[in-house]
Steps between C-alpha positions, in 0.01 A plus 500: 500500500560138603298291738743527795519877443121516506495309826768722649311816405176356635666407831664843530176681416296289741753554781510875447125542477435272798752691711388850402124437489513296821179289491531396866549854630224628271264238641575602860444870424191417293356309797538799730351745250197285412427341838144641505418396143309183412690211348333557160592869511858413591526267203365765260743758635794259469418420138457867404819605681706226332352586160586869537851425628557252216397765247733758657797262505431378146491861381830565679655195335375580152543876499761566767804457278352730233449775757854457631647502150322828434671633810836379373543223758704206369440134580825468705399806705156351555646165606752657739256743660226239520745258658586757769134571573414131523808435716386764751157340509658157543712618793189632675335164441795300631508704821117504520486879500190689380548629146298632206529209261165345592392683812292809556580785735312579822318799340401281204369232737301759694353641180413154373305413813274801442447451125202327349700359207856392570548278194702739282670669795664365703437135405598504132741795535733499687432174689520269197648723231753687709829661393692172534258306280487780240881517490515123459252508211697765313839330555373156402334640189824673404688170530270342242649736237168523321453124451129414508557150639720631780247771586231233513711310754532812718128574483418135575717519813320820600161333448610199709604720793178702475296181507688395813440843651128475423484152657679622812262797522205259473648320801617821668314454827625142539858600415482794739391268783735213416822690431679666785759774467781243501360303207435818302858614560638164386317533167611861474866420564515209254338714230743779585805274454376389158422856398844620617673247278292602198556870576877457513496314168308789342751746645795299369336465156439873481855590603650244263290621206600859571870407490565595862601145590703449181827577675443230763462218247 
């Protein structure tokens, strides 16, 4: 894989993970769930949640394609279906609608407020490692076609986004106070536009590889 290809994969992976993990939204939700915790406790919880989510997404990236191959799912099918899923998430982001990519439901929020330990659930899963992020990890890993250097690029992009998420969670209270709904929606919509473009490319790649688009060439 050439240098420009490495950069392109890194940019795609970073964009997908940033959009589906949603560090800004995670920080806002984290602030509301940990408002009564001390700053030191908040930092410990943020580190643990990001570590667990990183492990889950890494496992999805490394082992997801093997599981799908055992189920008889081809790479084109994975790309096309993943593109559709990510496109639906992107549309919700563009129109600033609540969705399950990096949010938690009202019952999950209620349960979290009454739990002593909310690190694994709902912080790590599904807030950080939600269905959108897991789908992104599997699709990106499949695109590496087993190349160790390409997989390293994907995992590095994941680590970079998780570090950003951890930093934002460290500053969660400040971000929650500083950012209004309008600013949050601007970030959400821009991320959604980028994710929509990536999702469509995955969909086109999957359809082309399956031969469905062969007649239109």
